[in-house]
C-alpha positions as CSV (number, residue, x, y, z in Angstrom):
1,M,-41.0,-36.0,51.1
2,N,-43.4,-37.4,48.9
3,S,-43.4,-40.4,46.6
4,V,-43.9,-38.0,43.7
5,H,-41.3,-35.8,45.1
6,K,-38.7,-39.0,45.4
7,I,-39.7,-39.9,41.7
8,F,-38.9,-37.0,40.5
9,S,-35.7,-36.8,42.2
10,L,-34.7,-40.1,41.1
11,L,-35.2,-39.3,38.1
12,S,-33.6,-35.9,38.1
13,I,-30.6,-38.0,39.2
14,L,-30.7,-40.5,36.5
15,L,-31.0,-37.6,34.3
16,I,-27.9,-35.8,35.4
17,M,-25.9,-38.9,35.4
18,S,-27.1,-39.8,31.9
19,S,-25.5,-36.3,30.6
20,L,-22.7,-36.9,32.4
21,A,-22.0,-40.1,30.6
22,I,-22.5,-38.1,27.2
23,A,-20.6,-35.3,28.1
24,Q,-17.5,-37.8,29.3
25,S,-17.7,-40.0,25.7
26,K,-15.1,-39.4,23.6
27,V,-15.2,-39.7,19.7
28,G,-12.3,-39.3,16.6
29,E,-8.9,-38.4,18.4
30,H,-10.1,-38.3,21.6
31,A,-11.1,-41.8,22.1
32,L,-7.3,-42.7,21.7
33,G,-7.0,-45.1,24.4
34,T,-10.3,-45.6,25.9
35,I,-11.8,-49.2,25.3
36,P,-9.7,-51.9,25.6
37,Y,-9.1,-54.7,23.5
38,E,-11.3,-57.2,25.5
39,K,-14.4,-55.0,24.8
40,F,-14.2,-56.6,21.2
41,Q,-15.1,-59.8,20.0
42,K,-12.5,-61.4,17.7
43,P,-14.2,-61.7,14.2
44,E,-13.2,-65.3,14.3
45,L,-15.9,-65.4,17.2
46,C,-18.4,-64.4,14.7
47,G,-17.5,-66.6,11.7
48,A,-16.9,-69.9,13.9
49,A,-20.7,-70.8,13.6
50,C,-23.2,-68.2,13.5
51,H,-22.1,-66.1,10.8
52,A,-19.5,-68.1,8.6
53,D,-20.6,-67.2,4.9
54,I,-20.5,-63.4,6.0
55,Y,-17.7,-63.7,7.7
56,M,-15.7,-65.4,4.6
57,Q,-17.2,-62.6,2.7
58,W,-15.4,-60.0,5.4
59,R,-12.2,-62.3,5.1
60,Q,-11.6,-61.5,1.1
61,A,-13.2,-57.5,1.2
62,M,-10.8,-54.4,1.7
63,M,-12.3,-54.1,5.4
64,S,-10.5,-57.2,6.6
65,Q,-7.1,-55.9,4.7
66,S,-7.5,-52.4,6.0
67,Y,-4.5,-52.5,8.4
68,T,-2.5,-55.4,6.4
69,H,-3.0,-54.4,2.9
70,H,0.6,-54.0,1.3
71,W,0.2,-50.2,0.3
72,D,-1.5,-49.3,3.6
73,E,1.5,-50.3,5.4
74,I,4.2,-49.1,3.4
75,E,2.1,-45.7,3.1
76,Y,2.1,-45.9,7.0
77,F,5.4,-46.9,8.5
78,E,7.6,-45.5,5.7
79,L,5.4,-42.0,5.2
80,A,3.3,-41.0,7.7
81,V,4.9,-42.1,10.8
82,P,8.4,-40.9,10.3
83,H,6.5,-37.9,8.7
84,A,4.6,-37.1,11.9
85,E,7.9,-37.6,14.1
86,K,9.9,-34.5,12.1
87,D,5.9,-32.2,11.8
88,P,4.4,-31.4,14.5
89,V,1.7,-30.1,12.5
90,V,0.6,-33.7,10.8
91,A,1.8,-35.4,15.0
92,G,-1.5,-36.3,14.8
93,V,-1.8,-39.0,12.0
94,K,0.9,-41.4,14.1
95,A,-2.5,-42.4,15.6
96,G,-5.4,-41.0,13.4
97,C,-4.9,-43.0,10.3
98,N,-5.5,-46.0,13.1
99,G,-8.8,-44.7,13.5
100,C,-10.3,-46.1,10.7
101,H,-7.4,-48.1,9.5
102,A,-6.9,-50.2,12.6
103,P,-10.0,-49.3,15.1
104,V,-9.6,-51.2,17.5
105,S,-6.2,-51.0,18.2
106,F,-6.4,-47.2,18.3
107,L,-9.5,-47.4,21.0
108,A,-7.3,-49.8,22.6
109,G,-4.7,-47.2,22.4
110,D,-2.2,-49.9,20.9
111,V,-0.6,-46.9,18.5
112,P,1.7,-47.7,15.9
113,P,0.4,-51.1,16.1
114,P,2.9,-53.4,15.5
115,R,3.0,-54.6,11.9
116,P,1.0,-57.0,10.0
117,E,4.1,-60.1,10.3
118,K,3.4,-59.4,13.7
119,M,-0.2,-60.8,13.6
120,S,-1.6,-58.4,16.6
121,R,-5.2,-57.5,16.8
122,A,-4.4,-54.4,14.4
123,N,-4.8,-57.2,11.6
124,E,-8.4,-57.6,12.5
125,G,-8.7,-54.2,10.7
126,V,-12.6,-52.8,10.5
127,S,-13.8,-55.4,12.3
128,C,-17.5,-57.0,13.0
129,D,-17.5,-56.2,16.2
130,L,-16.5,-52.8,15.7
131,C,-18.9,-51.7,13.0
132,H,-21.9,-53.5,14.9
133,S,-21.2,-51.6,18.0
134,V,-20.9,-48.3,16.5
135,T,-24.5,-46.0,17.3
136,G,-23.9,-43.1,15.9
137,F,-21.5,-40.0,15.4
138,E,-20.9,-36.6,17.1
139,G,-21.3,-33.3,15.0
140,D,-22.7,-32.1,11.7
141,V,-20.7,-34.2,9.4
142,P,-19.4,-37.7,9.7
143,Y,-15.4,-37.4,9.6
144,N,-12.3,-38.8,10.7
145,F,-13.8,-41.6,12.4
146,N,-16.0,-39.7,14.9
147,W,-18.6,-42.6,15.3
148,T,-19.7,-43.4,19.0
149,V,-19.4,-46.7,20.1
150,Q,-20.5,-48.6,22.8
151,P,-19.0,-52.6,22.6
152,G,-20.6,-55.0,24.3
153,E,-23.3,-57.4,24.6
154,V,-25.7,-55.4,22.4
155,K,-24.9,-55.8,18.3
156,Y,-26.7,-53.3,16.7
157,G,-27.9,-53.5,12.5
158,S,-29.9,-52.4,10.2
159,R,-32.6,-55.3,10.9
160,G,-32.8,-55.7,14.5
161,T,-35.0,-58.9,14.4
162,G,-34.0,-62.6,15.0
163,K,-32.7,-64.5,18.3
164,S,-29.0,-65.1,19.0
165,P,-27.8,-67.2,21.8
166,E,-24.6,-65.2,21.9
167,H,-26.0,-61.5,21.9
168,K,-29.1,-59.2,21.9
169,M,-29.6,-57.3,18.4
170,Q,-31.0,-53.8,18.4
171,K,-32.2,-52.2,14.8
172,S,-30.1,-49.1,14.1
173,E,-31.0,-46.6,11.5
174,F,-27.6,-45.6,11.5
175,L,-26.1,-48.5,10.2
176,A,-28.5,-48.8,7.2
177,S,-27.5,-44.7,5.9
178,G,-24.8,-43.2,4.4
179,D,-23.2,-41.1,7.3
180,F,-21.9,-44.3,8.7
181,C,-19.7,-44.6,5.6
182,G,-19.1,-41.3,5.9
183,T,-17.4,-41.3,9.5
184,C,-14.2,-43.1,7.5
185,H,-15.4,-41.9,3.6
186,N,-14.8,-38.4,4.2
187,E,-11.1,-37.0,5.9
188,M,-10.5,-33.8,6.5
189,S,-6.6,-33.1,6.7
190,P,-4.5,-31.9,9.5
191,Y,-4.9,-28.2,7.3
192,G,-8.6,-28.5,7.4
193,I,-8.7,-29.2,3.4
194,W,-11.3,-32.5,2.5
195,V,-9.1,-35.4,1.2
196,K,-11.2,-37.6,1.3
197,S,-15.3,-36.7,0.7
198,T,-16.7,-39.7,-1.0
199,H,-19.7,-39.3,1.1
200,L,-20.2,-35.7,0.7
201,E,-20.1,-36.1,-3.0
202,W,-22.7,-38.5,-3.1
203,K,-24.7,-36.4,-0.5
204,E,-24.3,-33.4,-3.4
205,G,-25.2,-35.5,-5.9
206,P,-28.3,-37.2,-7.6
207,Y,-27.9,-40.8,-6.3
208,F,-28.9,-39.0,-2.6
209,K,-31.7,-37.4,-3.7
210,Q,-33.6,-40.5,-4.8
211,G,-32.8,-42.4,-1.6
212,V,-29.9,-44.7,-3.5
213,K,-27.4,-45.5,-0.8
214,C,-23.7,-46.5,-0.5
215,H,-25.1,-50.0,0.7
216,D,-27.2,-50.3,-2.5
217,C,-24.0,-50.5,-4.3
218,H,-21.1,-51.8,-2.1
219,M,-23.3,-53.7,-0.3
220,T,-25.6,-55.4,-2.4
221,Y,-28.6,-57.3,-0.9
222,A,-29.8,-60.9,-2.3
223,P,-31.9,-64.0,-0.5
224,G,-29.9,-65.9,2.3
225,Y,-28.8,-66.2,6.0
226,S,-27.6,-63.6,8.2
227,A,-27.0,-66.4,10.5
228,A,-26.5,-70.1,9.8
229,M,-29.6,-71.1,11.8
230,G,-31.9,-68.0,12.0
231,T,-34.4,-66.9,9.2
232,K,-34.4,-66.6,5.8
233,Y,-34.6,-63.1,4.6
234,P,-34.8,-61.7,1.0
235,D,-32.9,-58.7,1.4
236,V,-29.4,-60.4,3.4
237,R,-26.7,-57.4,2.8
238,Q,-23.8,-58.7,1.3
239,H,-20.4,-58.1,3.2
240,L,-18.4,-57.5,0.3
241,F,-17.9,-53.8,-0.2
242,H,-16.4,-54.2,-3.5
243,G,-14.6,-50.6,-4.5
244,A,-11.8,-49.5,-6.4
245,H,-9.7,-52.4,-5.6
246,D,-12.6,-55.1,-7.7
247,P,-11.3,-55.0,-10.8
248,G,-15.2,-56.0,-11.5
249,K,-16.5,-52.7,-10.0
250,V,-14.1,-50.3,-11.9
251,R,-14.7,-52.1,-14.9
252,G,-17.4,-50.3,-17.1
253,T,-17.8,-46.9,-14.4
254,I,-17.4,-44.4,-17.2
255,E,-19.3,-45.3,-20.9
256,L,-17.0,-44.2,-23.8
257,R,-18.1,-43.1,-27.5
258,V,-16.2,-41.7,-29.9
259,H,-17.3,-39.7,-33.4
260,P,-15.6,-38.1,-36.1
261,S,-15.8,-34.8,-37.6
262,V,-16.0,-36.3,-41.1
263,K,-16.5,-39.9,-43.0
264,E,-13.8,-39.2,-45.5
265,A,-10.9,-37.4,-45.9
266,E,-7.3,-36.5,-47.6
267,P,-4.0,-36.8,-46.5
268,G,-3.3,-33.7,-45.1
269,E,-6.3,-32.4,-43.9
270,K,-7.8,-32.2,-40.7
271,V,-10.2,-34.6,-38.5
272,V,-11.4,-34.2,-35.1
273,F,-12.5,-37.0,-33.0
274,T,-14.9,-36.5,-29.9
275,V,-15.1,-38.9,-27.1
276,A,-18.2,-38.6,-24.7
277,L,-17.1,-39.9,-21.5
278,F,-20.5,-40.2,-19.0
279,N,-19.9,-42.0,-15.5
280,Q,-23.0,-44.1,-15.7
281,K,-22.2,-46.2,-12.7
282,T,-21.1,-44.5,-9.6
283,G,-22.8,-42.6,-6.8
284,H,-19.6,-40.3,-6.1
285,K,-17.0,-38.5,-8.6
286,F,-14.8,-41.1,-10.6
287,P,-11.9,-41.3,-9.0
288,S,-12.9,-40.9,-5.5
289,G,-11.5,-42.1,-2.1
290,S,-7.9,-41.7,-2.1
291,V,-8.0,-39.0,-5.1
292,E,-4.1,-38.8,-4.1
293,D,-3.3,-42.0,-5.5
294,R,-5.5,-42.6,-8.2
295,I,-4.9,-41.5,-11.8
296,V,-7.2,-42.2,-14.5
297,W,-6.5,-41.4,-17.7
298,M,-8.1,-41.6,-21.9
299,H,-5.4,-42.8,-24.6
300,V,-6.3,-42.2,-28.1
301,E,-4.7,-44.1,-30.9
302,A,-4.7,-44.3,-34.9
303,T,-4.0,-46.9,-36.9
304,D,-4.0,-46.7,-40.2
305,A,-4.6,-49.0,-43.1
306,K,-0.8,-50.9,-43.4
307,G,-0.8,-50.9,-39.4
308,N,0.9,-47.8,-38.3
309,V,0.1,-46.6,-35.2
310,Y,-0.2,-42.4,-34.3
311,H,-0.5,-41.5,-30.5
312,L,-3.4,-38.5,-30.8
313,P,-2.9,-36.3,-27.5
314,V,-6.1,-34.5,-26.5
315,D,-6.7,-30.9,-27.6
316,K,-6.2,-28.4,-24.3
317,K,-9.3,-26.5,-23.3
318,G,-7.4,-24.1,-21.6
319,F,-9.2,-23.4,-17.7
320,P,-6.4,-22.9,-14.9
321,G,-5.0,-25.8,-13.4
322,E,-5.2,-27.9,-16.9
323,E,-1.4,-28.4,-16.7
324,Y,-2.1,-31.5,-14.1
325,T,-5.1,-33.1,-16.5
326,I,-2.7,-33.7,-18.9
327,G,0.0,-36.3,-18.8
328,A,3.5,-34.6,-18.5
329,D,7.0,-35.2,-18.5
330,V,8.0,-33.6,-15.1
331,L,8.5,-34.8,-11.2
332,A,6.2,-34.2,-8.4
333,Y,5.9,-35.7,-4.7
334,Q,9.1,-33.9,-3.4
335,D,7.6,-34.2,0.3
336,M,8.2,-38.0,0.1
337,G,11.9,-36.6,0.5
338,I,10.9,-35.5,4.7
339,A,9.8,-39.0,5.8
340,K,12.3,-40.9,3.7
341,G,15.5,-38.6,5.1
342,I,16.3,-37.4,1.6
343,D,17.7,-33.5,1.4
344,N,16.3,-32.0,-1.8
345,F,14.7,-34.5,-3.2
346,P,13.6,-34.2,-6.4
347,G,10.6,-36.2,-6.6
348,V,9.7,-38.8,-9.2
349,Q,7.7,-38.3,-12.7
350,R,4.1,-37.5,-11.8
351,D,2.0,-39.5,-14.0
352,G,4.1,-42.3,-15.6
353,I,1.6,-42.1,-18.7
354,P,1.9,-41.1,-22.3
355,V,2.5,-37.1,-22.9
356,G,-0.4,-35.5,-23.8
357,D,-3.2,-38.1,-22.3
358,R,-6.1,-36.6,-20.4
359,I,-6.2,-37.0,-16.8
360,F,-8.9,-37.2,-14.8
361,R,-7.5,-36.2,-11.1
362,M,-8.2,-33.6,-8.4
363,P,-4.6,-32.6,-7.6
364,Y,-3.7,-32.0,-3.9
365,F,-0.8,-29.7,-2.7
366,D,1.5,-29.5,0.2
367,P,2.2,-26.4,2.2
368,Q,5.2,-25.5,-0.4
369,G,2.5,-25.9,-3.3
370,R,4.3,-29.6,-4.6
371,M,1.9,-31.9,-6.0
372,T,1.8,-34.8,-3.3
373,I,0.3,-38.2,-2.7
374,Q,0.2,-37.8,0.8
375,Q,-2.8,-36.8,2.1
376,W,-2.3,-35.8,5.7
377,N,0.0,-33.2,4.4
378,T,-2.4,-31.6,2.0
379,K,-2.8,-28.1,2.3
380,S,-4.6,-27.1,-0.8
381,L,-6.5,-28.6,-3.6
382,G,-6.2,-27.9,-7.6
383,V,-8.6,-28.1,-9.9
384,D,-11.1,-30.7,-9.9
385,Y,-11.6,-32.8,-13.2
386,R,-13.0,-36.0,-12.2
387,I,-16.3,-37.4,-13.5
388,G,-19.0,-36.7,-11.3
389,P,-22.4,-38.9,-11.0
390,R,-24.2,-38.6,-14.6
391,E,-22.1,-36.4,-16.0
392,T,-20.2,-36.4,-19.1
393,K,-17.5,-35.0,-20.0
394,L,-16.2,-33.8,-24.0
395,E,-13.0,-34.4,-24.8
396,T,-11.4,-33.8,-28.5
397,I,-8.9,-34.7,-30.6
398,T,-7.4,-33.0,-33.5
399,F,-5.5,-34.7,-36.1
400,N,-3.7,-33.4,-38.6
401,L,-3.7,-36.3,-41.1
402,P,0.0,-36.9,-42.5
403,S,0.4,-36.4,-46.2
404,N,1.6,-40.0,-46.1
405,L,-1.0,-41.6,-44.9
406,P,-2.0,-44.5,-46.7
407,L,-5.5,-44.8,-48.5
408,G,-8.1,-46.9,-46.9
409,E,-9.4,-47.2,-43.2
410,L,-8.2,-45.3,-40.3
411,K,-9.5,-46.5,-37.4
412,V,-9.2,-44.5,-33.9
413,R,-9.6,-46.2,-30.2
414,A,-9.7,-44.4,-27.1
415,V,-8.7,-46.3,-23.8
416,L,-9.7,-45.0,-20.5
417,N,-7.4,-46.7,-18.2
418,F,-7.4,-46.9,-14.4
419,Q,-4.6,-47.1,-11.3
420,K,-4.8,-47.5,-8.0
421,L,-1.1,-45.3,-7.4
422,V,0.5,-43.6,-9.7
423,K,3.1,-46.4,-11.3
424,P,6.4,-43.9,-10.6
425,V,5.2,-43.5,-6.8
426,A,5.0,-46.9,-6.5
427,E,8.1,-47.9,-8.1
428,F,10.0,-45.6,-5.9
429,L,8.5,-46.7,-2.7
430,K,8.6,-50.8,-3.8
431,V,5.4,-51.1,-3.7
432,P,3.7,-54.4,-5.2
433,A,3.2,-54.1,-9.1
434,E,-0.5,-54.9,-8.6
435,E,-1.0,-51.7,-7.5
436,A,0.0,-50.2,-10.1
437,E,-1.7,-52.4,-12.4
438,I,-3.2,-50.9,-15.6
439,I,-7.4,-51.6,-15.4
440,V,-8.8,-50.6,-18.8
441,V,-12.6,-49.1,-17.4
442,N,-13.8,-49.0,-20.7
443,D,-13.3,-47.9,-24.5
444,H,-14.5,-47.5,-27.8
445,S,-13.8,-47.5,-31.5
446,T,-14.3,-45.6,-34.8
447,S,-13.2,-45.1,-38.1
448,I,-13.2,-42.7,-41.5
449,N,-11.9,-43.6,-44.9
450,I,-8.7,-42.2,-46.3
451,V,-9.3,-41.1,-49.9
452,D,-7.4,-39.2,-52.2
């Protein structure tokens, strides 16, 4: 065999070995237990000297709290795990939740991980080394942690320049793409339903078409140092990841404007108030992410010249499924009884808000057709009445003025409220009150004169 044939044979062997290595790599649920803990550096090492500032940003971001956050702990240990042990259809969530909430533990096969008070490595959440070891994703759509990961000496980033005494650096277009975010911010339930679709919403919206990425809003850049001893750059990505858990991010997301149909009216007449709600801030729908948990609603009140307050319910539009978008005194979430071991559990209040207020949501339904907050138990979706990026929704409120309404100024105020978790669910599961804190997204007022 001549030297050319030897080289060709060697290259063929290398290509075959490379193909085998790729074929044998496992992603998503199949990656469980494939990479031991020691392959990943602890975040404290990254923050010890080199990346101290970025480490401190990450420490207060939800990425570092994805496993230790109180609601995530309660949802996982009190609902997901016991439910998975009773229903073979959803059995995979016992391990699978950790693919995004405690990925290093998932890869190490440490599932369920110890509870947060045990201070295991699950508490690292979505760690520095995990993200900077991701190389891409497998398949056509990023979802359900289908990223590929190669921990080791090389750390991947959007820049790939500079020198480090600790590791090598390689530029990754993938880490700078929205698809990277989609590997965890898209989720499909065991029933094949998209229960998280933030990345897909962005990709179908106007911002993707204009080249605006997830990072541009959730990892804003500023002049500074990515490493203490490194080069100063004009565009260092901030690792704050601010989103739904940051009141400052939520406030102002939607603009409200309310106007009346007339300037003056007499007691006993009918006046229509129109509210325009414009999503001028998010690159995806609002709310997004854990839509099953969130509740966004508009509350409208009128105050007359003597200080009397009137609650004004929204006018119905008549579209299919609208009953889930208007506050009502009904029960829901009965499937929590499966995990809690409560036979014939009647459920809890669905909304916990004033009856008649408009809700901007998409309801999730369990296999029995009941509304659920358990995304893993979602078999179907209801009407999607959320506010899309750059979308304006118009709502009307018809006020039949009381015959004894005092003369003078009648003020009308519309308020858009947001809660991360529906309050009746939070109370039932004893979730800390802050999770059901009402955050005012925006408000606006108008007035008319009541004359005789």
